[in-house]
N, C-alpha and C positions, 0 to 999 in steps of 0.2 A: 504494500500500500504506500503510495507516495506521501511525502510530508505534507503536501498541499491538501490532499484528500483527508488525511488524518486530522489536520488542523480544522478543516471544514466540519468534519463530524463532531469533533470536540466542541467547536463553537455552537453547533446546532443543539447538542446535548445541554450545554450551559444555558441556552435560551429557553429550554423546556423546564417548566416548573417541577418541583419535587412531587407535587400532587399529581400532575399528569404522568410523570414517570412511574409513580407507584401504581396507578390504576391501569396504565398500559401493561405493566408486568403482570398484574392480577388478571387482566383480560387474556393475555397470552397463556397464563397458567391454566385457566379454565378451558381454553380452546385446545390445549395440549394435554389434558388429563389422559393418563394411560389406563385403559381398561383391559382386564384379562378374565378368563373364565376359570373354572375349577382345575382344568388341566394345564393352566399357564398359557393357553392360546391367547395371543394378543388380539384385541378387538378395537374397532374405532370407538370413540366415546359415544357416538350415536348408537352403535350396535349394543354397547354395554348398557346404556341407559334404557334402550328399548327392551332389552331382556329383563332388566330390573323392574321396569314398569309391568311387564307380563307376569313376573313372579308376584309382585305386590297386588296386581289386579286379581290374580287367582286367590290370594289370601283373602281379599275382600269378598269375592264370589263364594268362597267356601265357608264364610262365616268365621274365619280364624282371626288372629291378631298379629300385630307387629310389636316386637320388643326392640328398644334402642338403648345402647350402652356407650359410655365414654367416661373419661376422667377429666376433671378440671373443666377447661373450656369446652371440651368435647361432651362432657356430661350436660353442660348447659345447652349445647346443640341438640342433644338427645331429648332433653325435657321439652324444649321449644317445639321440635318437630313431632313429638308424640302428641302434643296438643293439636297440631295441624292435621295429622293423620286422623285423629278421632273426630275433631270438630268440622274440618273442611272437607276431608276426603270421605269420611264415613267408615273408616276402618279402625276398629278398636286398637289402641296402642298404649303401651306401658313402658315405664322406666323403673329402675330399681334403686332409686336414690332417696327413698324415705329414710329419715335419720335413724329411727329406731331399728328398722330392718338392716340398714347398712352397718351400723355399729354392732348389732347382734351377730351378724354373719362374720364380720371382721374379727370380733372377739372370739367367736367359737371356732372358726376355721382358718383365719388369716385373711388379710386383705386381698391376696391373690385369688381367693375363691369367692369373693362377695357376689360376683355376677353369675358364676357357674352354679353356685348353690341356689340362687334365686331362679335361674332358668330351670333347674331340676324341679323346683317347686311350682312354677307358674306357667311354663311353656309346654306345648304339646305338638305332636306331629301335624304338619301343615301350617304352623305358625312361621313367621319370618323374623330373623334377627338382623338388625343393622348395627354393625360394630364400627365405632368411630375412634380412631387413635392417630394422633399426629405422627408419633414415632413408629407405630405399627409393631411395637415389641413389648407392650405392657403385659405382664403375666396374667393379670386378672381378665384382660380382654381376650387373650389367646385361650385361656382356660374356658372362658364363656363360649367361645366359638366351638370348641370341642364338645362342650355340654350340649349346645344347641344341635349339633350334628347328631349326637347320640339320641336325642329325643325326636329327631326327624324334622327339624326346622330348615327352611331355606336360609342361606346366609349371604348378606351383602356387606363387604368391608370397604372402609375408606381410610387411607393412610397417606403419609407424606414422608419427608426427610430423606429416606434411602429406599431405592427401588427394590432392594433385595430383602426388605424387612419381612419377618415371618408371617405377618398377618396377610400379606398379599398373595399367599399361596393357600389360604384356608377357605376363602369364600366361594360360593357358586359364581359370584361376580365380584370383582375387586377393582377399586378405583384409586389410582395413585396420583398425587399432586407433587410435581417436581420442584419442591422448595424445601429449604432447611430452616425456615423461619415460621414460628407458630402463627403469627397473624395471617399471612397469606394462605397457609394450609387450612386454618380453621375457617376463614371466610369462604374459601373454595369448597370445603366440605359442607358448610351451611348452604351455599348456593346450589350445590349438586342435589342435596336432599330437597331443597325448595323446588328445584326443577321437577323432581319426581312427584312431590305432593301437588304442586300447581298444575302439572299435566293431568294427573289423576282427577283432580277437582274439576278441571275444564271438561274432561271427558264425561264426568258424571253429569255435567250440565249441558252436554251435547255441543260443546264449543271446542275451540282450539286455542292454543297460546298465540 
């Protein structure tokens, strides 16, 4: 690259505001989400989300429920989207962050089993689990996915940071956001699930996004 071209690109970047650069990067992250299936087969994000929509629609048709799990910011995403599934989409959805339940299971079994034990108690064949983890390596999330599979749940995972994290090989459908920063990963995860709930809600109303 010539010095003149390098200088021109540097000058152009300098004239772009931090706000614009931040949301340009976020836009690109969402467009370039990597989707894979249970066998590790790479899908386009459109193919991945279409399959996720099929899985979730079947849950609703069969009268089953969706469970959502995460830690920290991802737990907030899970709680937020559980409300949207139940209220807007019409598919019953639950999380497992009730304080008494969470502390009971953590005390009796260890924090790494707080969600897997809850899944054993509350989930059944035909339900779906959406597991959200920025790192994709949280022990309690990985244990929960194994428990969900054992009872016959469909599993959708969302992760970030590193593309080889263990969570991304565990779901029927897996979505990876290529960033090592919490903010962009969490915002992208929230947007992805919002896309699913908004699309299902629109279909319920006979409309399109």
